[in-house]
N, C-alpha and C positions, 0 to 999 in steps of 0.2 A: 163525832159531831160535837159542837159546842153551842151553848145557848145561855141566855140570861135566866136568872131566878124567876123573874116575872113571866117570861115566855114559858118556862118549865111548868110553873103553876097552872097556866092557862091551857097547856097542851100535855099535861102529865100522862094521860092514858096513851096518847100517840107516841110520846117519847119512850114509854115502857114497851110498847109494841116494837118500836124501832130497835131498842136495846136488845130485846129477845130475838128479833128476826135476823139482825146483822151480827150479833155477838160482839158489837163494838160498844165501848163506853160512851155515854153522853156526859160531857163535862158541863157542869152548871156553875156559871160565874155568879158569885154573890158580892154585892157591893159592901165593902167594909168587913168582909169575912172571907175565910179560906174557901176556895173552890171545892166542889164535891163531884163525884162521878156516879152516875147511875149505870149499873151493869146488870145483866141477867143473872139469875141465881145459878144457872148451869155454868155460865162463864166464870162466876165467882168460885164455885166449887172446883172447877178445873184449875184455876189459878192457885187455890189453896193446896190442891193435890200436888201441883208442880212444885210449889214452895216446900212442901213436906218432903218430896223426893230429893230436892236439892239441898236440904239442911245437912245431910250427912256428906262430908267432904269425899268419902270413898264412893258413895253412890253417885254424887255429882260428877266425879271423874269418870266413872263407868258410863254414865249417860252421855257425857261429852265425847268420850271415845267412840261410842256407838254412833253418835251424830256425825262425827268426823268420818267414820267409815262409810256411812250412808252418803255423805256429800262427795266423797272420793269414789264412790261406787266400787269399793274394793271387795264387796261381798256380792255373791251371785244372787240375782233376783229370782224369785220363784212365784208360783201361783198358790192360791189358797187350796186348790184341788191337790196340788203336789204335796203340800204340807200335810193335808189330811191323809193322803196315801202313805206318806213316810211314817206317820205316827199311828197308822191304823185307825183313824177316826172315820166315822160314818160320813157319807156324802151329805152335803148341805141340801136341805129341802126347799 
């Protein structure tokens, strides 16, 4: 979503609720200044974690390879129950 600075000031609580409920940024256009984005704290933390994981070229390559395998579906899918059984974990409650 995009809005003006004036509208954002008038509807700030509503825009905060929107950002947290949709996890989508709200871009605020400011006249004569750089635009800013309003994002939920949870989404920001997720983005920071992703950036941290991708900083290492080796880790980024490993994650990209896993993503490519998932997209090609070259790995066999399984259920959570099957994974729990394989690793001897208790059943979910």
